matplotlib code that plots the C-alpha trace (Angstrom):
import matplotlib.pyplot as plt

x = [23.2, 23.5, 26.7, 25.0, 23.6, 27.0, 28.6, 25.9, 26.4, 30.2, 29.7, 27.4, 29.9, 32.7, 30.9, 29.4, 32.6, 32.9, 29.4, 30.5, 33.3, 31.4, 29.9, 26.4, 23.8, 26.4, 26.2, 29.4, 30.8, 30.0, 32.7, 33.5, 36.2, 35.6, 32.3, 31.3, 28.6, 27.0, 24.8, 22.8, 19.6, 16.8, 16.9, 20.7, 20.9, 23.1, 26.0, 26.4, 29.2, 30.9, 32.7, 35.2, 34.8, 37.9, 38.3, 37.3, 36.0, 33.6, 29.9, 27.9, 24.5, 24.2, 22.8, 25.5, 28.1, 26.5, 26.4, 30.1, 30.9, 28.5, 26.2, 22.8, 19.4, 17.1, 13.7, 13.3, 12.5, 15.8, 14.4, 17.0, 15.8, 18.9, 22.5, 25.2, 22.4, 20.6, 17.1, 14.0, 11.5, 7.7, 7.0, 10.5, 12.2, 15.6, 15.6, 18.3, 19.6, 22.1, 23.7, 20.8, 18.0, 15.7, 15.3, 12.6, 9.9, 7.5, 5.1, 6.0, 9.3, 11.8, 14.7, 16.1, 19.4, 18.9, 18.1, 20.8, 24.6, 27.1, 29.1, 32.4, 31.9, 28.5, 27.5, 25.3, 23.3, 21.1, 19.1, 17.0, 14.0, 10.4, 7.8, 5.1, 4.8, 7.5, 7.1, 4.8, 6.7, 10.3, 12.1, 15.4, 17.6, 20.3, 22.7, 24.9, 26.0, 27.8, 25.8, 23.8, 25.3, 28.8, 28.2, 24.5, 21.9, 22.3, 25.3, 23.7, 25.1, 22.8, 23.4, 22.6, 20.5, 20.1, 16.7, 16.7, 13.9, 14.1, 14.7, 17.4, 20.0, 22.8, 22.0, 22.1, 25.5, 26.7, 24.8, 26.4, 29.8, 29.3, 28.4, 31.5, 33.6, 32.0, 33.1, 29.7, 29.4, 25.8, 23.9, 21.7, 18.3, 15.2, 12.8, 10.0, 11.8, 11.8, 14.7, 13.1, 13.2, 16.8, 18.3, 19.0, 17.3, 18.1, 15.3, 16.4, 13.9, 11.5, 8.5, 6.4, 8.6, 8.5, 4.8, 3.2, 6.2, 5.8, 8.4, 6.6, 3.3, 4.8, 6.3, 2.9, 1.4, 3.3, 6.0, 4.2, 4.5, 7.6, 9.6, 10.3, 9.2, 8.4, 5.8, 5.3, 2.3, 0.8, 1.3, 4.9, 6.0, 6.2, 8.0, 6.5, 9.0, 7.6, 8.7, 8.8, 5.1, 4.3, 3.4, 4.2, 6.9, 8.3, 7.3, 9.9, 9.2, 11.5, 14.9, 13.9, 15.4, 14.9, 17.2, 15.6, 15.4, 12.3, 11.8, 8.7, 9.2, 12.0, 15.7, 16.7, 15.6, 14.9, 16.6, 14.9, 16.9, 14.1, 12.9, 10.3, 12.2, 15.5, 17.4, 16.1, 17.1, 20.6, 20.9, 19.9, 22.3, 25.2, 24.5, 25.1, 28.2, 29.1, 29.7, 26.3, 24.3, 26.0, 23.6, 20.6, 17.3, 16.7, 17.6, 16.0, 18.0, 17.1, 19.2, 22.5, 21.4, 21.1, 18.0, 18.0, 14.6, 12.5, 12.8, 13.4]
y = [56.3, 52.5, 50.7, 49.1, 52.5, 54.2, 51.4, 51.9, 55.6, 55.2, 53.0, 55.5, 58.3, 56.2, 55.3, 58.7, 60.0, 56.8, 57.3, 60.7, 58.9, 55.9, 57.4, 56.4, 57.3, 57.5, 55.5, 53.6, 53.1, 49.8, 47.1, 43.6, 44.1, 41.8, 40.4, 36.8, 34.7, 32.0, 29.3, 27.2, 25.2, 24.4, 27.8, 27.8, 24.3, 23.0, 25.0, 24.2, 26.6, 29.7, 32.0, 34.7, 37.1, 38.6, 42.3, 44.7, 48.2, 47.2, 47.9, 44.7, 43.6, 40.7, 38.5, 39.4, 38.6, 35.3, 34.4, 35.2, 32.9, 30.0, 28.4, 30.1, 29.9, 32.8, 34.1, 37.5, 39.2, 38.1, 35.3, 32.6, 29.2, 27.1, 27.5, 25.0, 22.6, 22.8, 23.7, 24.8, 22.0, 22.7, 24.3, 25.6, 28.9, 30.6, 33.4, 36.1, 38.2, 41.1, 41.7, 39.9, 41.8, 39.9, 41.3, 39.4, 38.6, 41.4, 41.2, 43.8, 44.4, 46.5, 45.6, 42.3, 40.7, 42.3, 45.7, 46.7, 46.9, 45.0, 47.1, 46.4, 44.1, 42.9, 39.4, 37.9, 34.8, 32.6, 29.9, 27.2, 26.7, 25.6, 28.2, 26.9, 29.5, 31.7, 35.5, 37.4, 40.6, 41.5, 40.1, 40.1, 37.4, 37.4, 35.0, 37.7, 39.3, 41.7, 42.8, 44.9, 46.9, 47.1, 47.9, 48.7, 47.8, 48.2, 50.4, 52.7, 52.6, 53.3, 54.4, 51.7, 52.4, 50.0, 50.5, 49.3, 48.2, 49.7, 46.2, 45.2, 47.9, 45.5, 43.4, 46.4, 47.2, 43.8, 44.3, 47.7, 46.3, 43.3, 45.7, 47.7, 44.6, 43.7, 47.1, 48.8, 51.8, 52.0, 54.7, 53.7, 55.0, 54.0, 51.5, 53.2, 56.4, 55.7, 56.1, 56.3, 54.1, 55.2, 53.5, 49.8, 49.4, 46.7, 46.2, 44.6, 43.4, 40.7, 40.0, 41.8, 44.8, 44.7, 44.2, 47.2, 47.9, 47.6, 44.8, 42.8, 43.2, 41.9, 38.9, 38.2, 38.1, 35.0, 33.9, 34.9, 38.5, 38.5, 35.7, 34.5, 31.0, 31.6, 33.3, 34.1, 32.7, 32.6, 36.3, 36.1, 33.4, 30.7, 30.7, 28.5, 27.3, 26.5, 24.4, 25.7, 25.1, 27.3, 24.4, 24.5, 22.0, 22.9, 25.2, 26.8, 28.5, 30.0, 31.1, 31.0, 33.6, 34.7, 36.6, 37.6, 40.4, 41.9, 44.4, 46.5, 47.3, 49.7, 49.4, 49.2, 46.2, 45.9, 43.3, 41.7, 40.4, 39.2, 36.3, 35.0, 36.6, 38.4, 35.1, 34.5, 38.0, 37.5, 34.2, 35.9, 38.7, 36.3, 34.8, 38.1, 36.8, 35.8, 32.2, 31.7, 33.4, 32.4, 31.2, 31.2, 33.0, 33.4, 31.5, 30.5, 29.8, 27.1, 25.7, 26.8, 25.3, 27.3, 26.3, 27.4, 28.5, 27.2, 23.9, 20.9]
z = [27.4, 27.7, 26.6, 23.5, 22.5, 22.9, 20.8, 18.1, 18.1, 17.8, 14.7, 13.2, 13.7, 12.3, 9.1, 8.5, 7.0, 4.9, 3.5, 2.2, 0.3, -0.8, -3.9, -2.9, -5.5, -8.2, -11.4, -12.2, -15.7, -17.5, -17.6, -16.4, -13.9, -10.9, -12.5, -11.7, -13.3, -11.1, -12.7, -10.3, -10.2, -7.6, -5.8, -5.6, -4.1, -6.8, -8.3, -12.0, -12.9, -11.6, -14.1, -13.2, -16.1, -17.7, -17.0, -19.8, -20.1, -22.9, -22.4, -22.5, -21.4, -19.0, -21.7, -24.1, -21.5, -20.7, -24.4, -24.6, -21.7, -22.2, -24.8, -24.4, -26.0, -25.2, -26.2, -28.0, -24.8, -23.3, -21.1, -21.0, -22.1, -21.7, -20.6, -21.7, -22.7, -19.4, -20.5, -18.6, -18.6, -18.4, -15.0, -14.8, -15.6, -15.5, -13.0, -13.2, -10.4, -10.5, -7.1, -5.5, -7.3, -9.7, -13.1, -14.9, -12.4, -13.2, -16.1, -18.7, -16.9, -18.9, -16.7, -17.9, -19.0, -22.4, -21.1, -18.5, -18.8, -16.6, -14.2, -12.4, -9.4, -10.5, -9.5, -12.2, -11.1, -13.2, -11.4, -12.9, -10.6, -10.5, -11.2, -8.8, -6.1, -7.6, -7.2, -9.5, -8.8, -8.9, -6.0, -4.1, -2.6, 0.0, -1.8, -3.4, -0.1, 0.3, -2.7, -3.3, -0.5, -2.0, -5.7, -5.8, -8.5, -12.3, -11.8, -9.2, -5.7, -2.8, 0.8, 3.4, 6.5, 9.4, 11.1, 14.7, 16.9, 20.4, 21.9, 19.4, 19.8, 20.7, 17.7, 15.4, 16.7, 15.4, 12.1, 11.4, 12.3, 9.9, 7.1, 7.7, 7.6, 4.3, 3.0, 3.3, 5.7, 7.1, 8.9, 11.8, 12.8, 14.7, 13.1, 11.3, 10.7, 7.0, 4.5, 1.1, -2.0, -2.9, 0.2, 0.9, 4.3, 6.8, 9.3, 12.6, 15.2, 16.2, 13.9, 16.5, 16.1, 12.3, 11.9, 10.1, 7.9, 4.1, 4.0, 6.7, 4.9, 1.7, 3.5, 5.1, 1.6, 0.7, -1.7, -4.9, -3.7, -1.5, -3.1, 0.5, 1.3, 5.0, 7.1, 10.7, 12.6, 16.1, 16.6, 15.5, 17.9, 15.2, 11.9, 9.2, 6.5, 3.0, 0.0, -3.6, -4.0, -1.0, 1.2, 4.9, 5.7, 9.1, 12.0, 14.2, 17.5, 20.2, 18.9, 15.3, 13.0, 9.4, 7.1, 3.8, 1.2, -0.3, -3.2, -3.8, -7.5, -6.7, -7.4, -3.8, -1.8, 1.9, 4.0, 7.1, 10.1, 12.3, 14.3, 16.7, 19.6, 20.3, 20.3, 16.8, 15.7, 17.1, 15.2, 11.9, 12.5, 13.1, 9.7, 7.9, 6.2, 2.6, 3.6, 5.3, 2.6, -0.6, -3.3, -1.0, -1.7, 2.0, 5.2, 8.4, 11.6, 14.1, 16.9, 15.2, 11.9, 8.6, 6.6, 3.0, 1.7, 0.1, 2.0, -0.2]

ax = plt.figure().add_subplot(projection="3d")
ax.plot(x, y, z, "-o")
ax.set_aspect("equal")
plt.show()
């Protein structure tokens, strides 16, 4: 067994016991201990307000809690129209995320700020953004890391699985270690093994490795499906970055990385740590930190720079 493989195996063994104690799959009680509310605009580019909510064991919906902490105008279906006087103009909308998972992006969606309870540790995030090429389906973002790995989604915690491409074993070792440092034990397995809808999966490999997975197919379908404003081109050797209207604005090549999250109408999202080559995958893996991901929908990596998506 190679040294990277032995290291990866060691991490897997070390976290296995932690997984058994992590309460994965359990539904936590409602409450506001450790809950934060972040209000931003323009896809997280501008922070309007961050609220550290007082601890309480009271059961409250996200919308009720927001109304307690800020001045809110909302439609009957719970869609927020304005917060503290900041109103959605024509062509804009307030999007809500709970631990990095969108709640109101699907037509007829029954999971919204007026439908689910707040749980301890939740990060609630409202962002005022342009509709334009916005996702038509429920989506996920990376800006709440280490959520949803640490506290799950809508009170339900999920096990985490890191799925590794054969040529990215050493990168997976670092990803698994980063998750452990963030308080999230993770099992590891080969890419394509499959882990089911009740697992938060982290797919690690080049775009060529990931092609054919459901998450990659959703990404290739464009931002209205995936919620990610980037796509691979030229057989995976180029990464095209898009603006909020879905227009190509910049093309990256060798060494380009992408760190994004995608959700296929299930509670648990899939995260992608990928790139045009292994150098790009490594760059994306190094960005798996709260500081690098905070308030971003997704990020691209180029020459040591972090580029928030969509491009402005």
